[in-house]
C-alpha positions in Angstrom: 212.4 82.8 124.8 210.3 81.3 122.0 207.4 80.8 124.4 207.7 84.1 125.7 207.4 85.8 122.3 204.5 83.7 121.1 202.6 84.5 124.5 203.1 88.1 123.6 201.9 88.0 120.0 198.8 86.1 121.1 198.1 88.7 123.9 198.4 91.5 121.4 196.1 89.8 119.0 193.4 89.3 121.5 193.8 93.1 122.6 193.4 94.2 119.1 190.3 92.1 118.5 188.5 93.4 121.4 189.4 96.9 120.6 188.0 96.6 117.1 184.8 95.0 118.3 184.4 97.7 120.9 185.0 100.4 118.4 182.5 99.0 116.1 179.6 98.7 118.6 180.4 102.4 119.7 180.4 103.5 116.2 177.0 101.8 115.3 175.2 103.3 118.2 172.5 105.7 116.9 172.9 105.0 113.2 169.1 103.9 112.7 169.2 100.5 115.0 167.1 102.1 117.7 163.4 102.7 116.5 161.6 105.4 118.4 158.6 103.8 120.1 156.2 106.2 118.5 156.9 104.8 115.1 156.3 101.2 116.3 152.7 100.4 115.3 150.5 97.4 115.2 148.3 95.6 112.8 145.4 93.9 114.4 142.3 91.8 113.3 139.2 93.5 114.4 136.4 91.3 113.0 135.8 88.4 110.4 132.4 87.8 108.9 130.9 85.6 106.1 129.9 87.5 103.0 126.9 86.6 100.8 127.7 84.1 98.0 127.9 86.0 94.5 128.8 83.0 92.3 127.8 79.4 93.1 130.9 78.1 91.2 133.2 79.9 93.8 134.1 79.1 97.4 133.0 80.8 100.5 133.7 84.7 100.9 134.9 86.4 104.1 135.4 89.9 105.0 138.5 90.7 107.3 138.6 94.0 109.1 142.1 95.1 109.8 143.1 98.1 112.0 146.3 100.1 111.6 147.2 101.3 115.0 150.1 103.5 114.2 150.9 107.0 113.0 151.8 106.1 109.6 150.0 104.8 106.5 150.4 100.9 105.8 149.8 99.4 102.4 150.7 96.4 100.2 150.9 93.8 102.7 149.6 90.2 102.6 146.5 88.5 104.1 146.0 84.8 104.1 142.9 82.8 104.8 143.1 79.0 105.5 140.2 76.7 105.5 140.2 73.4 107.5 138.3 71.0 109.3 140.5 71.3 112.5 143.9 72.7 113.0 145.4 74.2 109.8 147.9 72.0 108.0 150.5 72.9 105.3 148.1 71.3 102.6 145.0 72.9 103.7 143.4 75.1 101.1 144.1 78.7 101.3 144.1 82.1 99.6 146.4 84.9 100.0 145.8 88.5 98.9 147.3 91.9 98.9 145.7 94.5 101.2 145.2 98.0 100.1 146.2 101.2 101.9 145.0 101.7 105.4 145.6 105.2 106.7 147.1 106.0 110.1 144.8 104.9 113.1 142.3 103.6 110.4 140.7 100.5 109.3 140.1 98.5 106.0 137.9 95.4 105.2 139.8 92.9 102.9 137.6 90.3 101.0 139.1 86.9 100.7 137.7 84.1 98.6 138.7 80.5 99.6 138.9 77.8 96.8 135.6 75.8 96.1 137.2 72.6 97.6 136.7 74.0 100.9 132.9 73.2 100.6 133.7 69.4 100.5 136.5 68.6 102.7 135.2 65.6 104.7 132.5 63.0 104.9 130.6 62.4 108.0 128.3 59.5 107.7 127.9 59.7 104.1 127.1 63.6 104.3 129.7 65.8 102.7 130.9 68.5 104.9 132.9 71.7 104.2 135.4 73.7 106.3 134.8 74.0 110.0 137.5 76.3 111.0 138.9 79.5 109.3 142.4 80.6 110.1 143.3 84.4 109.1 146.8 85.7 109.2 147.6 89.3 108.6 151.1 90.5 107.3 151.6 86.8 106.5 154.9 87.6 104.8 156.2 89.4 108.0 157.0 92.6 106.1 156.4 95.0 109.0 158.1 95.5 112.4 155.3 95.5 115.0 155.1 95.8 118.8 152.7 93.0 118.9 153.1 90.0 116.4 150.9 87.6 118.3 147.7 89.1 117.2 148.4 88.7 113.5 147.2 85.2 113.5 143.5 84.0 114.8 141.6 80.9 114.4 137.7 81.1 114.2 134.9 78.6 114.1 132.4 78.8 111.3 129.5 78.6 113.8 131.0 81.7 115.5 131.4 84.0 112.4 128.5 86.2 111.6 126.7 86.2 108.3 126.3 89.7 106.6 122.9 90.1 105.2 122.0 92.2 102.3 118.7 94.3 102.8 116.6 94.6 99.8 115.7 98.1 98.8 112.3 98.7 97.5 111.9 101.6 95.1 108.5 103.0 94.6 107.7 104.4 91.1 105.1 106.9 91.0 103.5 107.7 87.5 101.6 110.8 87.2 98.7 110.6 84.7 97.5 113.9 83.0 93.7 114.3 82.8 92.2 113.6 79.4 91.0 116.8 77.8 87.7 116.7 76.0 87.5 117.9 72.5 83.9 118.9 72.7 83.4 122.6 73.8 80.4 123.4 75.9 78.3 126.3 74.0 77.0 128.8 76.5 73.9 130.7 75.4 73.4 134.1 76.7 70.3 134.9 78.6 68.1 137.1 76.4 65.2 137.8 78.7 64.8 141.4 79.7 65.4 142.3 83.2 62.5 142.4 85.5 62.9 146.1 86.5 63.0 147.5 83.0 59.9 149.6 81.7 58.3 148.0 78.7 57.8 151.4 77.0 61.3 152.2 77.2 62.5 149.1 75.8 62.8 148.4 72.0 60.4 145.6 72.2 57.1 146.2 70.7 54.4 145.1 72.9 51.5 143.1 71.4 48.2 145.1 71.0 45.5 144.1 73.5 42.8 141.8 72.2 39.3 143.3 71.1 36.6 143.0 73.6 34.4 140.2 72.8 31.0 141.3 71.4 27.8 140.0 73.2 25.4 138.1 70.8 22.7 140.6 71.5 24.6 143.7 70.1 23.9 143.0 66.3 19.9 142.4 67.1 19.9 145.8 68.8 21.6 147.5 66.1 19.1 146.2 63.5 16.0 147.3 65.7 17.6 150.9 66.1 17.9 151.1 62.4 14.3 150.1 61.8 12.7 152.0 64.4 12.3 155.8 63.3 13.9 158.6 65.3 15.9 155.9 67.3 12.9 155.1 69.6 13.6 152.6 72.0 11.4 149.6 71.3 11.1 148.9 75.0 9.2 152.0 75.6 
């Protein structure tokens, strides 16, 4: 009798346990555990390039272009860059920054500067060498649920990374010089000559008198003879 009652109690306990578990599963369905496929986005590393050195006392700089392949804005996630000679190790120098806002279906370039010790990480035949590989991890704190988590980490060889160049811009300055003005004024004298087609008699200018006719040297002698000869006879007669 004892065994029969114990078996019945154990069976009843098992039935109640299964019933409570079943009820809990049914009650939790549709309460936020199922994410619509359209809301599941993805963050992807599009491009990584070396940036020009701004300060010689700082380490190398990199520009990481991240694409937001989702219908929602993404912001305030972490991006980590690790410098190494080969495989990234736990003690490899690294830098973690917080990315800004990326609009839906947009992209953003995040700038990361590694520590200066990445410039001298090894010795090859007495020659100091820097980092040879760069490992980039986006959403390094795993804060977002993505449809593809495997494209959040990539390793690049330093030889394969393009170097961004800054083009020098030449600004041409044009200086306009005003012509120097002379302080000397040119005096223009009016033309006082009378016009060629004006009659001298009608003009107000007095014309000079014509010169007297020259007297021949024989005229005074003839006058004296005429005075001596009576009745004005001609001596030639």
